[in-house]
C-alpha positions, 0 to 999 in steps of 0.5 A, spaced: 484 494 540 484 495 532 491 497 531 495 498 524 495 491 520 499 489 514 497 496 510 501 500 515 508 503 513 514 505 516 516 512 514 523 512 516 524 506 512 521 509 506 525 515 507 532 511 508 531 505 502 531 505 495 527 501 490 532 496 490 532 494 497 531 486 498 524 486 502 523 480 506 515 479 505 512 476 511 505 476 513 502 482 517 506 488 519 512 486 514 508 486 508 507 494 507 514 495 511 518 492 506 514 495 500 514 502 502 522 501 503 522 501 496 518 507 493 524 510 490 526 508 483 532 508 479 535 514 476 538 516 469 544 512 470 540 505 471 542 499 467 539 493 464 542 486 464 547 488 459 550 494 462 548 499 457 544 505 459 537 506 459 534 510 454 531 517 457 524 517 454 519 513 450 517 506 452 521 501 454 522 494 456 528 492 461 531 487 466 535 491 471 542 489 473 538 487 480 534 482 477 527 487 477 524 488 470 520 494 468 515 495 462 512 501 460 513 509 459 520 512 461 522 519 461 528 522 463 531 515 466 525 513 470 518 510 469 513 515 467 506 514 465 503 507 465 508 501 466 509 495 470 514 493 475 516 486 477 521 485 483 525 479 484 521 477 490 515 476 486 512 483 488 508 487 482 506 494 481 502 496 475 499 503 474 501 510 473 508 513 475 510 520 475 517 521 475 519 515 478 514 514 483 507 510 483 502 516 482 495 516 480 491 509 480 495 502 480 495 496 483 500 493 488 501 485 489 505 482 494 508 475 494 503 473 499 498 475 494 495 480 498 494 487 494 492 494 494 488 497 488 487 504 488 490 511 488 497 513 489 501 520 491 508 520 490 509 513 492 504 512 497 497 509 498 493 516 498 486 517 496 481 511 495 483 504 495 482 497 496 486 492 500 485 485 501 490 481 506 493 474 505 489 472 511 482 474 508 481 481 512 479 487 507 479 494 507 475 499 502 476 506 503 480 512 504 488 512 505 493 517 507 501 516 506 500 509 506 495 509 512 487 508 513 485 515 514 478 518 513 472 514 512 473 506 511 470 499 512 474 493 514 471 486 514 474 481 518 475 474 516 471 471 521 465 476 519 466 482 523 465 489 520 468 495 522 465 501 519 467 509 520 472 514 521 480 512 521 486 516 523 493 514 522 491 506 521 486 506 527 478 507 528 478 514 531 471 518 532 464 515 530 464 508 528 460 502 528 463 495 529 458 489 528 460 482 531 458 475 527 453 474 533 449 480 531 451 484 537 454 491 535 457 497 538 455 504 535 459 510 538 466 514 539 473 511 538 479 513 540 486 510 538 482 503 536 478 502 542 471 504 544 471 510 548 466 515 549 459 516 548 456 510 544 451 504 544 452 497 545 446 492 543 447 485 544 
């Protein structure tokens, strides 16, 4: 099976936790689960390390009371425009913000050095983007709500390649998988598995 990897996310966690949640950044599935658990952002009552209220507009450079740091555009008490945010666990995001959420184009780096570089919408990876995992796998293509969705290419550390359509983080529809030994499958996929009409070449 070609199931969701570390770029998949927990929608429930994304709804129920705030930006200040301390994520445990492990390899594999925990990477994005911890990240998307913190897509919210401090409100207009956010404070810096001295306990003073943040200014409500313009550019700012602040260290928040939880140890996180932010530098960049600021409007109505939240990141807005271009800015750089660093979490105490070593995670980093630099790019565009809209009303306190990642929105536009930006790059997020996990403590493991895995990273996503691409488009965001309302705090989620959405649009076109590139993901490189700490274990050497990569994906370049379309995303929807933090999952691979649409046309994309995944390259595995061992040299295998899948190129085709994705749905909710897994191959779905027409796609081609090439193994390092030269064999390949070109045909239909369902839920991450070869299923339906296709051609296998050894």
